[in-house]
C-alpha positions in Angstrom: 0.0 0.0 0.0 1.5 3.3 -1.0 1.7 6.4 1.3 -1.3 8.2 -0.4 -3.6 5.2 0.2 -2.6 5.1 3.9 -3.3 8.8 4.2 -6.7 8.5 2.6 -7.6 5.6 4.9 -6.5 7.7 8.0 -8.6 10.7 6.8 -11.6 8.5 6.2 -11.3 7.0 9.7 -11.0 10.5 11.1 -14.0 11.8 9.3 -16.1 8.7 10.3 -15.1 9.2 13.9 -16.1 12.9 13.8 -19.4 12.0 12.3 -20.1 9.4 15.0 -19.1 11.8 17.8 -21.3 14.6 16.4 -24.2 12.1 16.0 -23.9 11.1 19.7 -23.7 14.7 20.8 -26.7 15.9 18.8 -28.8 12.9 20.0 -27.9 13.8 23.6 -28.9 17.5 22.9 -32.1 16.5 21.3 -33.3 14.9 24.6 -32.4 18.1 26.4 -34.2 20.4 23.9 -37.5 18.5 23.8 -40.1 20.8 25.3 -41.9 19.8 28.4 -45.5 21.2 28.4 -46.8 22.8 31.6 -50.3 21.6 32.7 -53.1 23.2 34.6 -52.1 21.0 37.5 -48.6 22.6 37.5 -50.2 26.1 37.7 -52.8 25.6 40.5 -52.0 27.1 43.9 -50.2 30.2 45.2 -47.3 32.0 43.3 -45.4 34.9 44.9 -42.8 37.4 43.7 -39.9 38.6 45.7 -41.8 41.9 46.2 -44.8 40.0 47.8 -47.1 40.2 44.8 -49.3 37.1 44.8 -51.5 35.2 42.4 -53.6 32.3 43.5 -54.9 30.0 40.7 -58.0 27.9 41.3 -59.2 24.7 39.6 -62.3 26.3 38.2 -60.3 28.7 36.1 -60.5 31.7 38.4 -57.7 33.6 40.2 -57.1 36.3 42.7 -54.1 38.6 42.6 -52.7 41.1 45.1 -49.9 43.7 45.2 -49.3 43.3 41.5 -47.4 46.2 39.8 -50.0 48.2 37.9 -47.6 49.1 35.1 -48.0 45.5 33.8 -51.7 45.8 33.2 -52.5 49.5 32.8 -51.4 52.1 30.2 -49.5 54.3 29.9 -47.2 52.2 32.1 -45.2 55.3 33.3 -48.4 56.6 34.9 -48.6 53.5 37.1 -45.0 53.2 38.3 -44.9 52.3 42.0 -48.6 51.6 42.0 -49.8 48.1 43.1 -53.3 46.7 42.4 -55.4 43.7 43.5 -58.2 42.0 41.6 -59.7 38.8 40.4 -60.8 37.1 37.2 -60.3 34.1 34.9 -57.1 32.5 33.8 -56.2 30.4 30.7 -53.2 28.3 30.0 -52.1 28.6 26.3 -49.2 28.4 24.0 -47.9 31.9 23.2 -45.5 33.1 20.5 -42.3 32.1 22.4 -43.4 30.6 25.7 -46.3 28.9 27.3 -48.3 31.5 29.1 -51.1 32.0 31.6 -53.5 34.7 30.3 -54.9 36.7 33.2 -58.2 38.4 32.5 -59.0 40.7 35.5 -62.7 41.5 35.5 -62.4 43.2 39.0 -59.6 45.5 40.1 -59.3 47.9 42.9 -57.7 50.9 41.1 -60.2 51.6 38.3 -63.7 50.8 37.1 -62.7 48.5 34.3 -60.4 45.5 34.3 -57.2 44.6 32.6 -55.6 41.6 31.0 -52.0 40.4 30.3 -50.1 37.2 30.1 -47.7 35.7 32.6 -45.1 33.8 30.7 -44.0 30.4 31.9 -40.4 29.3 31.9 -38.5 26.4 33.4 -35.5 26.4 35.7 -33.8 23.6 33.8 -33.3 22.4 30.2 -31.1 24.1 27.6 -34.0 26.3 26.5 -35.4 26.8 30.0 -38.3 24.5 28.9 -38.4 22.0 31.8 -39.9 22.1 35.3 -39.7 23.3 37.9 -41.6 26.2 36.4 -41.7 29.9 37.3 -44.0 32.6 35.9 -42.7 36.0 34.7 -43.5 39.2 32.9 -40.8 41.4 31.3 -40.1 44.4 33.5 -39.5 46.6 30.5 -38.3 45.4 27.1 -38.7 41.8 26.1 -35.4 40.0 26.7 -34.5 42.2 29.6 -35.1 41.8 33.3 -37.9 39.4 34.5 -40.4 40.0 37.2 -40.7 36.5 38.6 -43.4 34.5 40.5 -42.3 31.3 42.2 -44.7 28.6 43.4 -45.2 28.4 47.1 
C-alpha cells in the first residue's frame, strides 16, 4: 500500500469518527431540547414574587391577585410606576408566540372601574432552553429579553 492510500484511509477514519461523535452529541442534545409542556395542575396554587405580589390559581379557572405592579396591566405604564393593584378574574393556559403562558383576564380590580388583561409567561428552571420544570412565571419588566419580574410557586 502506498503512502497516499494510507493517508486516505486515515482521513476516512478521522471523518467517520467525527461524524459518529457529532451524532452522539446531537442525540444527547435532542433529549435536552425536547419541550416539556406545563399543565393546569402545575399552575394551581399560590405564586409569589420577591416583592410579595401574589397570584392564586383555582381549579375552576379563576384567580385572585394582590400587590401586582400596575404598570404590567395599565397604560401608559409610566403613569402607574410604584402603584400596586389587586383583583380577580379568569385564567387560561395557552401556547404563546415564544413561551407557554397564563393569560390573566381581570374582571375586577381595585384601582379603576374597568379591568385589565395580560399574560404571565412560563419558563423552566432547567433544560437548555429553560423548557423543563420546575416552572416559574414571569413578565418582562420593560423590554422583552430584559429583566424578568418572577413569580415562584409556594
